[in-house]
C-alpha positions in Angstrom: 0.0 0.0 -0.1 1.5 3.4 -1.0 2.4 5.8 1.9 0.8 9.2 1.5 2.7 12.3 2.9 1.4 13.5 6.2 2.4 17.2 6.3 2.2 19.4 9.2 3.0 23.1 8.6 4.4 25.0 11.7 4.6 28.8 11.3 6.8 30.3 14.1 5.4 27.8 16.5 8.1 27.9 19.0 8.1 31.5 20.0 8.4 31.6 23.8 9.0 27.8 24.0 12.3 26.8 25.8 14.8 24.4 24.2 13.7 21.3 26.2 10.2 21.7 25.2 11.1 22.2 21.6 13.0 19.0 21.6 9.9 17.2 23.1 7.7 18.6 20.4 10.1 17.3 17.7 10.1 14.0 19.5 6.1 13.8 19.4 6.1 15.0 15.7 8.6 12.3 14.8 6.7 9.6 16.9 3.5 10.6 14.9 5.5 10.1 11.7 4.4 13.5 10.3 6.2 15.3 7.4 7.3 18.5 9.1 7.4 21.9 7.3 8.5 24.8 9.5 8.7 28.4 8.8 11.0 30.6 11.0 13.5 33.3 10.8 15.8 31.8 13.4 14.9 28.0 14.1 17.2 25.5 12.6 15.7 22.3 14.0 19.0 20.9 15.2 17.6 18.8 18.1 18.7 15.3 18.9 15.1 14.2 19.0 14.9 15.0 15.3 16.5 12.3 13.3 16.9 14.4 10.2 15.5 17.5 8.3 16.5 19.6 5.3 16.8 23.3 6.0 16.4 25.8 3.2 17.4 29.3 4.1 16.3 32.0 1.9 18.8 34.7 0.9 18.5 38.1 -0.6 20.9 40.9 -1.5 20.0 44.6 -1.0 21.1 45.2 -4.5 19.4 42.5 -6.3 15.6 41.5 -6.6 16.5 37.7 -6.7 16.0 35.2 -3.9 18.2 32.2 -3.6 18.3 29.3 -1.3 21.1 27.7 0.7 20.5 24.0 1.7 21.5 22.4 4.9 20.8 19.0 6.2 20.4 18.0 9.9 21.3 14.4 10.2 20.4 14.0 13.8 23.8 15.0 15.1 25.4 17.5 12.7 24.3 20.3 10.5 25.9 20.0 7.0 25.7 22.5 4.2 25.2 21.1 0.6 
């Protein structure tokens, strides 16, 4: 039987939540087997409770109208750029 994505979009969900509770939330989302999408201007999702996630940072230049993306991957222990 094919597996359908189970996305959950979180927009600035961790404002005012401490680091321990953030890790617990990621552990719960992982246990529920949800496909996490998160928008934030400062959250990088580098928590041991999260086994892996791709991070796309949007970059702009003040002299250019273009937007580019830098991709990083969290593998559960390290954040690596690609």
